[in-house]
Each structure stands twice: as C-alpha cells, then as structure tokens.
C-alpha positions in Angstrom: 24.2 18.3 4.0 24.3 17.1 7.6 26.9 14.7 8.9 24.5 13.5 11.6 22.2 10.5 10.9 18.5 11.3 10.7 16.2 10.8 13.7 14.3 8.0 11.9 17.5 6.1 11.0 18.8 6.4 14.6 15.5 5.1 16.0 15.5 2.1 13.6 19.0 1.1 14.6 18.2 1.4 18.3 15.4 -1.1 18.3 16.7 -4.7 18.5 13.4 -6.3 17.4 12.8 -8.6 14.5 12.7 -7.6 10.9 9.0 -6.8 11.1 9.5 -4.5 14.1 6.8 -6.1 16.2 9.0 -7.9 18.8 9.0 -11.3 17.1 11.8 -13.1 15.4 11.6 -12.9 11.5 10.5 -16.5 11.0 8.1 -16.7 14.0 4.4 -16.9 13.2 2.0 -14.3 14.5 0.0 -15.0 17.6 -3.7 -15.5 17.5 -4.4 -12.3 19.5 -1.8 -10.4 17.5 -1.7 -6.7 16.9 -3.5 -4.8 14.2 -0.4 -4.7 12.0 -0.1 -8.5 12.1 -3.7 -9.0 11.0 -4.0 -6.2 8.5 -5.5 -7.3 5.2 -6.0 -5.5 2.0 -9.5 -4.3 1.4 -10.0 -6.4 -1.7 -8.9 -9.5 0.3 -11.0 -8.7 3.4 -13.5 -11.2 4.9 -16.1 -8.4 5.2 -18.1 -8.3 1.9 -18.7 -4.5 2.2 -15.0 -3.7 2.4 -14.3 -6.2 -0.4 -16.9 -4.4 -2.6 -15.4 -1.0 -1.7 -12.0 -2.3 -2.7 -13.3 -3.5 -6.1 -15.0 -0.2 -6.8 -11.9 1.8 -5.9 -9.8 -0.5 -8.1 -12.2 -0.1 -11.0 -12.2 3.7 -10.5 -8.4 3.7 -10.7 -8.5 1.6 -13.9 -11.0 4.0 -15.5 -8.9 7.0 -14.5 -5.7 5.5 -16.0 -7.6 4.5 -19.2 -8.9 8.0 -19.6 -5.4 9.4 -19.2 -4.2 7.0 -21.9 -7.1 8.0 -24.2 -6.3 11.7 -23.6 -2.6 11.1 -24.4 -3.5 9.2 -27.6 -6.0 11.9 -28.5 -3.5 14.7 -28.1 -0.8 12.7 -30.1 -2.9 11.6 -33.0 -5.4 14.6 -33.0 -8.5 12.4 -33.0 -10.7 15.2 -31.5 -12.2 13.0 -28.7 -11.6 15.6 -26.0 
C-alpha cells in the first residue's frame, strides 16, 4: 500500500471548478454553445432518428442476451434439455 494519494485524486482536488468539472457553478445552466459534455445525450434519447433506432436495437439485443442467459440457467437447474 502506498501512503501517497493517487494521481487522479490529486488532480481532482487541485481543480477548483464546479461539481460537474466544466468551469460552471453547480446550479448554473449550460450555455447555448456549450461543450460536447454539456450537450451529450443518450442514443435512445437522441434527436437523430438513426441514432435512436441504433439505441433501440442495442437495447433489444441486450434484453435478448439476458433472457437467453436466464433460460440457460433455468435449463441447467431444472434439466429441461433446451440447450
């Protein structure tokens, strides 16, 4: 174990910016010409219909993968012979 603080922790403590780390006060609204981080939106909430569709497809794929894992676990537990 090291007694020195990590480099990331030291860097975070050295910046006197707001909670978001973008130079604004925590309650201050973002400017109209803000940075990319201030205007970042999830794919599924995007204004672009193509990105929104990609987000839906990825989400559906994740749901199918999790459902297959559950089915595999139940198959192994109850010896149904599905897989």
